[in-house]
C-alpha positions as CSV (number, residue, x, y, z in Angstrom):
1,X,-39.7,7.3,-15.7
2,X,-36.8,9.6,-15.4
3,X,-37.0,13.3,-16.1
4,X,-34.0,15.7,-16.3
5,X,-34.6,19.3,-15.2
6,X,-32.4,21.8,-17.2
7,X,-32.3,25.6,-17.6
8,X,-30.2,28.7,-17.1
9,X,-29.1,29.6,-13.6
10,X,-31.8,31.4,-11.5
11,X,-34.8,30.4,-13.6
12,X,-36.5,28.5,-10.7
13,X,-35.1,25.0,-11.4
14,X,-34.1,24.1,-7.9
15,X,-37.2,25.8,-6.4
16,X,-39.4,23.7,-8.6
17,X,-37.3,20.6,-7.9
18,X,-37.7,21.2,-4.1
19,X,-41.4,21.7,-4.5
20,X,-41.9,18.5,-6.7
21,X,-39.8,16.3,-4.5
22,X,-39.6,18.0,-1.1
23,X,-36.0,16.9,-1.3
24,X,-34.5,20.1,0.1
25,X,-32.1,20.9,-2.8
26,X,-30.3,24.2,-2.3
27,X,-32.1,27.0,-4.1
28,X,-29.9,30.1,-4.0
29,X,-29.9,33.4,-5.8
30,X,-26.5,32.9,-7.5
31,X,-25.3,30.9,-10.5
32,X,-24.2,27.3,-10.1
33,X,-25.8,26.7,-6.7
34,X,-26.4,23.1,-7.8
35,X,-23.0,21.4,-7.9
36,X,-23.9,17.7,-7.9
37,X,-27.1,16.5,-9.5
38,X,-30.0,16.3,-7.1
39,X,-32.2,13.3,-7.5
40,X,-35.7,13.1,-6.1
41,X,-38.4,10.4,-6.4
42,X,-42.0,11.5,-6.7
43,X,-45.1,9.4,-6.4
44,X,-47.5,9.7,-9.3
45,X,-50.9,10.8,-7.9
46,X,-53.7,8.4,-8.7
47,X,-57.0,8.7,-7.0
48,X,-58.1,5.4,-8.4
49,X,-55.8,3.6,-6.0
50,X,-57.4,5.0,-2.9
51,X,-60.8,3.7,-4.2
52,X,-59.4,0.3,-5.0
53,X,-57.7,0.0,-1.6
54,X,-61.0,0.8,0.1
55,X,-62.8,-1.8,-2.1
56,X,-60.2,-4.5,-1.5
57,X,-59.4,-3.5,2.1
58,X,-55.7,-3.3,1.0
59,X,-53.0,-3.1,3.7
60,X,-51.1,-0.5,1.6
61,X,-51.1,1.5,-1.6
62,X,-48.1,1.5,-3.9
63,X,-47.9,4.4,-6.4
64,X,-45.8,4.3,-9.5
65,X,-43.1,7.0,-9.4
66,X,-41.0,9.5,-11.4
67,X,-37.3,10.3,-10.8
68,X,-36.4,14.0,-11.2
69,X,-32.8,14.9,-11.9
70,X,-31.9,18.6,-11.2
71,X,-28.5,19.6,-12.6
72,X,-26.5,22.9,-12.4
73,X,-27.7,25.8,-14.4
74,X,-26.2,25.8,-17.9
75,X,-24.7,28.7,-19.6
76,X,-23.2,29.5,-23.1
77,X,-20.2,27.2,-23.6
78,X,-21.3,24.6,-21.1
79,X,-20.7,21.9,-23.7
80,X,-17.1,23.1,-23.9
81,X,-16.5,23.4,-20.2
82,X,-17.9,26.9,-19.4
83,X,-19.7,27.5,-16.1
84,X,-19.2,24.2,-14.3
85,X,-18.7,22.3,-17.5
86,X,-19.9,19.5,-19.6
87,X,-19.9,17.0,-16.7
88,X,-23.5,18.0,-15.9
89,X,-24.8,17.2,-19.3
90,X,-23.6,13.6,-18.8
91,X,-25.8,13.4,-15.7
92,X,-29.0,13.5,-17.8
93,X,-28.0,11.3,-20.7
94,X,-30.1,8.4,-19.4
95,X,-33.3,10.3,-18.7
96,X,-36.5,9.6,-20.7
97,X,-37.3,13.3,-21.3
98,X,-36.1,16.8,-20.5
99,X,-38.0,19.3,-18.5
100,X,-36.7,22.7,-19.6
101,X,-37.5,25.4,-17.1
102,X,-37.8,28.9,-18.7
103,X,-38.1,32.1,-16.7
104,X,-41.2,34.0,-17.8
105,X,-41.3,36.7,-15.1
106,X,-39.5,40.0,-14.3
107,X,-37.9,40.5,-10.9
108,X,-35.0,42.9,-10.4
109,X,-34.1,41.1,-7.2
110,X,-33.3,37.9,-9.0
111,X,-30.2,38.0,-11.2
112,X,-30.4,36.8,-14.9
113,X,-27.1,35.6,-16.3
114,X,-27.7,37.5,-19.6
115,X,-29.1,40.7,-17.9
116,X,-32.6,40.6,-19.3
117,X,-35.7,38.3,-19.7
118,X,-35.9,36.7,-23.1
119,X,-37.3,33.1,-23.0
120,X,-36.6,32.3,-26.7
121,X,-33.0,33.4,-26.4
122,X,-32.7,31.4,-23.2
123,X,-34.2,28.3,-24.9
124,X,-31.8,28.7,-27.9
125,X,-28.8,28.9,-25.6
126,X,-29.7,25.7,-23.7
127,X,-30.7,23.8,-26.9
128,X,-27.4,24.8,-28.6
129,X,-25.4,23.4,-25.6
130,X,-27.3,20.1,-25.9
131,X,-26.7,20.0,-29.6
132,X,-23.0,20.8,-29.3
133,X,-22.6,18.1,-26.7
134,X,-24.3,15.6,-28.9
135,X,-22.3,16.7,-32.0
136,X,-19.0,15.9,-30.2
137,X,-20.3,12.4,-29.3
138,X,-21.7,11.7,-32.8
139,X,-18.5,12.9,-34.5
140,X,-16.4,10.5,-32.3
141,X,-18.7,7.6,-33.1
142,X,-18.9,8.5,-36.8
143,X,-15.2,8.6,-37.3
144,X,-14.9,5.1,-35.8
145,X,-17.8,3.5,-37.7
146,X,-16.7,4.9,-41.1
147,X,-13.6,2.8,-40.9
148,X,-15.4,-0.3,-39.6
149,X,-18.1,-0.1,-42.2
150,X,-15.6,-0.6,-45.0
151,X,-15.1,-4.1,-43.9
152,X,-18.5,-4.8,-42.3
153,X,-21.5,-4.0,-44.5
154,X,-23.9,-4.5,-41.5
155,X,-22.7,-1.2,-40.2
156,X,-23.6,0.8,-43.3
157,X,-27.1,1.7,-42.1
158,X,-25.7,3.0,-38.8
159,X,-23.0,5.0,-40.6
160,X,-25.6,6.6,-42.9
161,X,-27.8,7.4,-39.9
162,X,-24.9,9.1,-38.0
163,X,-24.1,11.1,-41.1
164,X,-27.7,12.4,-41.3
165,X,-27.7,13.2,-37.5
166,X,-24.3,14.9,-37.8
167,X,-25.5,17.1,-40.6
168,X,-28.6,18.1,-38.7
169,X,-26.6,19.0,-35.5
170,X,-24.1,21.0,-37.6
171,X,-27.0,23.0,-38.9
172,X,-28.1,23.8,-35.4
173,X,-31.1,21.4,-35.4
174,X,-31.9,18.9,-32.6
175,X,-31.5,15.2,-33.3
176,X,-35.2,14.7,-32.6
177,X,-36.0,16.7,-35.7
178,X,-34.4,14.0,-37.9
179,X,-37.0,11.6,-39.4
180,X,-36.3,8.0,-38.5
181,X,-37.7,4.5,-39.3
182,X,-38.2,1.9,-36.5
183,X,-34.7,0.4,-36.9
184,X,-33.1,3.8,-36.8
185,X,-35.1,4.7,-33.7
186,X,-33.6,1.7,-31.9
187,X,-30.1,2.6,-33.1
188,X,-30.3,6.2,-31.9
189,X,-31.3,5.1,-28.4
190,X,-27.8,3.6,-28.0
191,X,-26.3,7.0,-28.3
192,X,-28.4,8.6,-25.5
193,X,-28.4,11.9,-27.4
194,X,-29.6,14.8,-25.3
195,X,-31.2,16.6,-28.2
196,X,-33.1,13.5,-29.3
197,X,-35.1,13.4,-26.1
198,X,-38.6,14.7,-26.0
199,X,-38.9,18.1,-24.2
200,X,-41.5,19.7,-21.9
201,X,-41.0,23.5,-21.6
202,X,-42.0,24.7,-18.1
203,X,-42.8,28.4,-18.1
204,X,-42.1,29.6,-14.6
205,X,-44.5,32.6,-13.9
206,X,-45.6,34.8,-11.1
207,X,-48.4,33.6,-8.7
208,X,-50.9,36.2,-10.1
209,X,-50.7,34.7,-13.6
210,X,-51.2,31.0,-12.7
211,X,-55.0,31.1,-12.6
212,X,-55.1,32.1,-16.3
213,X,-52.5,29.5,-17.2
214,X,-50.2,32.4,-18.4
215,X,-52.6,33.4,-21.2
216,X,-51.8,37.1,-20.8
217,X,-48.1,36.6,-20.4
218,X,-46.2,37.6,-23.5
219,X,-43.2,35.5,-22.5
220,X,-45.4,32.4,-22.2
221,X,-47.0,33.2,-25.6
222,X,-43.6,33.2,-27.3
223,X,-42.7,29.9,-25.7
224,X,-45.9,28.3,-26.7
225,X,-45.5,29.4,-30.3
226,X,-41.9,28.1,-30.3
227,X,-42.9,24.8,-28.8
228,X,-45.8,24.4,-31.3
229,X,-43.5,24.8,-34.2
230,X,-41.1,22.2,-32.8
231,X,-43.9,19.7,-31.7
232,X,-42.9,20.1,-28.0
233,X,-45.1,20.4,-24.9
234,X,-45.6,23.4,-22.6
235,X,-46.7,23.5,-19.0
236,X,-47.2,26.8,-17.0
237,X,-46.1,26.6,-13.4
238,X,-45.4,29.0,-10.5
239,X,-42.4,27.4,-8.7
240,X,-43.2,29.6,-5.7
241,X,-46.8,28.3,-5.5
242,X,-45.6,24.7,-5.9
243,X,-43.2,25.3,-3.0
244,X,-46.1,26.5,-0.9
245,X,-48.3,23.5,-1.9
246,X,-45.5,21.1,-1.0
247,X,-45.8,22.2,2.7
248,X,-49.6,21.6,2.9
249,X,-51.6,18.5,3.9
250,X,-53.8,17.0,1.1
251,X,-56.9,18.7,2.6
252,X,-55.1,22.1,2.8
253,X,-53.7,21.6,-0.8
254,X,-57.3,21.1,-2.1
255,X,-58.5,24.3,-0.4
256,X,-55.5,26.3,-1.5
257,X,-55.9,25.2,-5.2
258,X,-59.6,26.1,-5.0
259,X,-58.8,29.6,-3.7
260,X,-56.4,30.1,-6.7
261,X,-59.0,28.8,-9.1
262,X,-56.9,25.8,-10.1
263,X,-58.1,22.2,-10.7
264,X,-54.7,20.7,-10.3
265,X,-51.2,21.5,-9.1
266,X,-48.2,22.1,-11.4
267,X,-46.8,18.7,-10.4
268,X,-50.0,17.0,-11.6
269,X,-49.9,19.0,-14.9
270,X,-46.3,18.1,-15.4
271,X,-46.8,14.4,-14.7
272,X,-49.8,14.3,-17.1
273,X,-47.8,16.1,-19.8
274,X,-44.9,13.7,-19.2
275,X,-47.1,10.6,-19.6
276,X,-48.7,12.0,-22.8
277,X,-45.3,12.9,-24.2
278,X,-43.8,9.5,-23.6
279,X,-46.9,7.5,-24.5
280,X,-47.4,6.0,-21.1
281,X,-50.4,4.5,-19.3
282,X,-51.1,2.8,-16.0
283,X,-52.8,-0.5,-15.3
284,X,-53.8,-1.5,-11.8
285,X,-53.7,-4.4,-9.5
286,X,-55.6,-4.8,-6.2
287,X,-56.0,-7.2,-3.3
288,X,-55.8,-7.5,0.5
289,X,-52.0,-7.0,0.5
290,X,-51.9,-3.9,-1.8
291,X,-53.4,-1.8,-4.4
292,X,-50.8,-0.8,-7.0
293,X,-50.3,1.2,-10.2
294,X,-47.9,-0.1,-12.9
295,X,-46.6,2.1,-15.7
296,X,-46.3,0.7,-19.3
297,X,-46.0,2.0,-22.8
298,X,-49.4,2.6,-24.5
299,X,-50.0,-0.3,-26.9
300,X,-48.4,-2.9,-24.7
301,X,-50.0,-6.3,-24.8
302,X,-51.0,-8.4,-21.8
303,X,-47.9,-10.5,-21.5
304,X,-45.7,-7.4,-21.6
305,X,-47.8,-5.8,-18.8
306,X,-47.4,-9.0,-16.8
307,X,-43.6,-8.8,-17.3
308,X,-43.7,-5.4,-15.6
309,X,-44.7,-7.2,-12.4
310,X,-42.3,-10.2,-12.9
311,X,-40.4,-11.7,-15.8
312,X,-41.8,-15.2,-14.9
313,X,-45.3,-13.9,-15.4
314,X,-44.6,-12.9,-18.9
315,X,-42.7,-16.1,-19.7
316,X,-45.5,-18.3,-18.4
317,X,-48.4,-16.1,-19.3
318,X,-51.8,-17.9,-19.7
319,X,-54.4,-15.2,-19.5
320,X,-55.3,-11.9,-18.0
321,X,-58.6,-11.5,-16.0
322,X,-59.4,-7.9,-16.8
323,X,-62.0,-5.3,-15.8
324,X,-62.1,-1.5,-16.2
325,X,-61.6,0.5,-13.1
326,X,-65.0,2.2,-13.6
327,X,-66.8,-1.1,-13.9
328,X,-65.2,-2.5,-10.8
329,X,-65.9,0.5,-8.6
330,X,-69.5,0.7,-9.9
331,X,-70.0,-3.0,-9.1
332,X,-68.7,-2.5,-5.5
333,X,-66.8,-5.8,-5.4
334,X,-65.0,-8.3,-7.5
335,X,-67.6,-10.9,-6.7
336,X,-70.5,-8.7,-8.0
337,X,-68.5,-7.7,-11.1
338,X,-67.9,-11.4,-11.8
339,X,-71.6,-12.2,-11.4
340,X,-72.4,-9.4,-13.9
341,X,-70.0,-10.9,-16.4
342,X,-67.8,-7.8,-16.4
343,X,-64.5,-9.6,-15.8
344,X,-63.1,-10.7,-19.1
345,X,-60.4,-13.4,-19.8
346,X,-58.0,-11.8,-22.2
347,X,-55.2,-13.6,-24.1
348,X,-51.8,-12.8,-25.4
349,X,-52.9,-10.3,-28.1
350,X,-55.0,-8.1,-25.7
351,X,-53.8,-4.5,-25.7
352,X,-53.9,-3.2,-22.2
353,X,-55.8,0.0,-21.6
354,X,-55.3,2.8,-19.1
355,X,-57.2,2.0,-15.9
356,X,-57.5,-1.8,-16.5
357,X,-57.6,-3.7,-13.3
358,X,-55.9,-7.1,-14.0
359,X,-55.2,-10.4,-12.4
360,X,-52.6,-12.4,-14.4
361,X,-52.7,-16.2,-14.6
362,X,-49.4,-17.8,-15.4
363,X,-47.5,-21.1,-15.1
364,X,-43.7,-21.5,-15.1
């Protein structure tokens, strides 16, 4: 899974990125500190793997991971080359979702490019730049396909789709607000439109407001109302706290979160929100060599899940010996689980569930 972090300069993007990835991206108090896109890979926390590794005496644990792309702060006119230009928008065209960091705190020591704190104005500014960038791309594609469609009737559906998207963008609406059928969904993916990607708004707040999840923060309330209307997700994070957490050991992290009255870190909340937004789940495998998590789309069938491990396993799929994580842990071992009849043999039509522990049988 790839997530692109966007926002205005000085909203806490790079501080958050550093905290999430411990990658040491420059976080400076002046616009355009991030010149090249920073890329960091983060393991997805999954306590189930530790329990499985103990049960199987696994040599190692392999977590699934997320790639975060942090690009330069965008300003008005970025799509036309203002600030450091449209080149940064191209760096996030291939991500699965956009993490839009919004400043929801006052601090006279940290410069705001527009001179005041107004999260909805900031969101609109960034969204318009994504829309303008998409419009340029759609117009180019549309002008070409209109000519081709005159002699190739198979292109008419794509031409009509581009026409609808073009109209929506011209009206200042995101491409994701255009209703699409399954075929159109596949077509639009080829364009890699920025405004078609699902969005998580990250409200960056002061440390004192994180224990209440920003409930008393007027800026956060405005963002939540805006996101609700658009069908987008919101996560409240203190980038400064996340930076502190990144320096702690697992034991220290647990104590620190407890002192703050938090059940989970901002990273955990962001990952959970990302999985829900993109409709993702994890199935698990375990053995002496490794215990491992594999990310798949919710609704995937057993052969597709097998293909996540290796294409040969999907091609030669025979069956999937499956047990829920809870049943396996409660049994204490695979042998006991088998004796209890808790391990099921599932066929090609089985829809994999989150937390399924699976052994695939295949023949190529």
